[in-house]
C-alpha positions, 0 to 999 in steps of 0.5 A: 499499499502506498502512503503518500498522495501524489496530488499532495506531494505536487502541491507541497512542491509548488504545483508544477505541471506534468510536463515539468515533473512527471507523475512517474518521478513523484511515485518514485519519490513516494516509494522512497519515502514509504520505505524510509518510513517502514524502515524507521518504524519497523512496521511494514504493514501501516493500513488506513485503520491504524490511528496513525495512519494520517500522520503516516500519509502526511510524513510520506507526503513530506518526505516525498516533497523533500526528495522532489525539491532536492532534485529540482534547481529552483530558488528556495528549493533546498531550504523548503526541502530542509523544512519538510524533512525536519517537519517529517522526522519530528513527526516520525519520532513522535510517533515512534517515541511518543513518551520520549517526546513528552518528556523532552518538552515538559518544563518546571517553573523555578520556585519563587524566592520567597518560596525558597526562603520559607523552606529553608527557614523550616529546615 
């Protein structure tokens, strides 16, 4: 099953017409992205009934667009490709290690000075 959506990838790369970017080239990029996803997640059988499937489709679209933009020689393509890949990788890591991502983003606020002083006074 193919995860990426050709129309979405085309949209992410600026909606070039089919004479500039062939559908077959997008399909090749999607195949590469899907293989990467399967390898990274160690799951070869993502299906539409999986809770994470919509995210998998989006990740495939972003990675496919990344591959396509790197192959094009247009202004800003490399920067846009980098942004798409970074977003896709963040999403993949969040799917793969959901608890680790939460822990990394957890922050505490420091005690107020007067709260610290009252703790010291009790000791």
